N, C-alpha and C positions, 0 to 999 in steps of 0.2 A: 261584898264589895267587889267591884270590877278590878281585878289585879292587872289587867292589861293596860291601864292608863299609866302614862309616864310622867315623871316629875322633871320640870325644867326651870332654869334660873337664867336671868340676864347677868352676864359676868364680864370680866376683863375691862371694866370701865374706869380703872385708874388712869391717870395721865401724868407722866413725869413724876414730880415729887408729891402730887396730890393723889391720895389713896381713897378709893371708894369700894364699899362692899366688904363682905366677909367670905371671899371666895374660898380660902383654904378650909374654912369650917363647913361651908355649904357643899362644896364639890363632892365629898364622899357620900352625900345623902341623895344625890340626884341622878337622873338618867341622861339628861341632855343639858349641855351648856351652850347658851346663846352668847357668842363672844363678839364684843364690840370690835369694829374694824378700822377705827381711826378717824371717822368722820364726826361722830358725836362724843366719842371717848376712846381711850386706848391709844397706845403708842407702840412702836415696833417691839420694844423689850417687854411691854405688858402683854402683847399678843403672843410672843414666844413663850413667856412664862405661863400664860393661861392655857395654851395648847399643851405644854408639858404637864401641867397639873391635871388636866382632863385625861390625858393619856395614862398618867400614873394611876388614876382611879377608874379607868375603864369607862369613861363617860363619853357619849356621842357628842360630836362638835357640830354646832350650827353657826353660820355667819349671821351677824346681827347688824346689817347695814342701815344707814340713816341718811337724812339730808346732811349736807356739809355745814354743820352748826355746832361747833365745839362750845361756843359761849352759851348757847341756849340748851345744851345737852340734847340736841336733836328733837326737842319738844315744840319747836316753832315751825309753823307751816310755811314752807318756802315755795315760791312760784316757779318750780322746775317743770320743764316740759317733759312729756313721755320719753322722747329720745334721751334727754339728760338723765332721767331717772334710770332708764335701762343701763346707760353707761356708768353711772355712779354705783349702781348695784353690782355690775360686772367687776368694776375696779376693786370694790371692797371684798367681794368673794375671792378674787384672785390674790389679794394681799394676805388674807387669812389662810388661804389654801397653801400658800408658799411655806408658811410655818408648819402647817399640817403635814405637808409632804416631807419636810425636813425631819419631822418627828415620826414618820412612818404611818401616817393616817391621812384622812381627807375630810373635807367639809361634807357633811351628810345631808344638810338641809339649810334653808334660808329662812330667817325670821326677821322681817323689817322691824325697825325700832321707832318708838315714839310717834311723832307727827306723821312720818311716812306710813307706818303701820295703820294709823287711823285714817289717813287719806285714801288708802286702798279700799276701804269699806264703801265709799260713795263715788269713786271715780273709776269707771271701767277702763279708760285709757291708761291710767297709771297702773292699775292691776295687770293689764295686758303687758305693759312695759316690764314689770318685775317678773311676770311669768316668762316673757321672752328671754330675759337675762338668765333665768334658771335653766331653761331649755337649751339655750345656746352654750352655756358654760359646760354642762354635762348632762346627757340624757339620763333621766331618772332622778335628777336632783329635786328634792321635794321643797315645796313652799309651805311654811306654817302661817296660817291665817286665823282670824278670830272666829271661834265657834259662836254662832248666833242662833236665834230661834229658827231661822230659815236660811240655809246656805246654798240654795239652788243656784243663785247667780255665780258664786265662786266655783261651784262644781262645773257649771257650764263653760265658763271661760277657761278653767284649768284643763278641762277635757279637750277643748279646741287647741290648746297650746301643747298638749301631751305632757303635762306636768302633774305629778302626784301631789296631793294636799295632805297636810297634817292640821287638824283642827285643835285649837288651843283655847282653854278657859283659864280664868284667873281666880285664885283662892282669896286674894286680898284686895280685890277691886269691886266696887258697886256697879250694878248693871241696870240699864234701862229695860223696859218691857220687851223690846225687840231683840235683846241680847247684845246691844251695843254698850260699850263702857261709858259710865258717867264721866264727863270731862274732869280732869284733875283740878281745874280751877274752881269746881263746885265743892261745897262743904260735904263731907262724907264720902268723897269719891274713892278714898283709900281706907280700907279697914285696918285698925291697929290693935283691936282686941284679939288676943290669941285664940280664945274660945270661938269667937265668931269666924275667924279665918279658918279654923280647923273644921267647924261645922259646915261651912260652905265648901271646903275642899273635899270632905268626905261625901257630901251630897253629890257633888259633881262626879267623883270617882265611882259612886254607886249608880249613877244615872238617875238620881232622884231630883225632885224639884227643891229649890231654895228661894228665899225671898229676894225680889228685885228691889230697887230703890224706893218703890211705892208700897212694898210689903206684899206684892202679888207673887204667886208661884211662877218660877221660871225654870225650865229644864233645858239643859244643853248636852249635846252629844260631842264629847271631846276625846281626842287621842292623847293629849298631853295637858298637864296642869302646871301653870306657872305660879310659883311662890317667889316673890322678890327677896333675894337673900341679903339685901343691904339693910333690912329692918331687923333689929334684935328680936322682935316678936315673931317674925317669919322664920328665924332659925329654930325657935322653940317648936313652931308648927311643923317645920320640915322634919325635925327629929321624930315627933310624934306620928306624923303622917307616914314617914318612911317605915317606922316600926309597924304601923297598922297594915300597910300594904304588904310588907314582908311576912307578916304573921297570917295573912288571909290565905 
């Protein structure tokens, strides 16, 4: 097994009296926490508590910016221009980084959320806008993007912007043949069987092929593996996968 792969979770997604996720249980099991920045979820107190929780467990913090879409949880595609996207990403990085600085740490990378994350796959102008936000906020600030069968495009645009990339794969999501995620509105887009999630996670961690949505073999080269911590099944997988990686 490739022990260099990292585990990450999307976190800090509670809002006011509404609680989401099992952050306290998942945080000790991961390497990277992608923290919501207030546009799709999260509020100032949640941001502060999430940063403090990550620092307590020695977890690297990433900004998880989204379209301004609290009602849709950032999963709706909004017609934002590239300049708007650059500005809203900068705004959210800065908000989270304020709490990081207060806690003696900093934002280490940026992972867009939901619809924005998916829109970057097919829109060069939007991807360049997010790369510009990373480069302008701090030299060396990495951008986490979807690991696909061919990431030549992402590497080319990131190199031009001078931004390092982190490639991410998902343990609990179904994939198309090209490595794009199956849309959540489609049946079977999210895996719920713990054994299936674990098998896909281990295959990705080992650099081995796993079945895409059509049952064909797909191989991805990933730096980080996302397991969504808000599913009870994923917490079981996180514990087992963490133990397997630590024992390897």
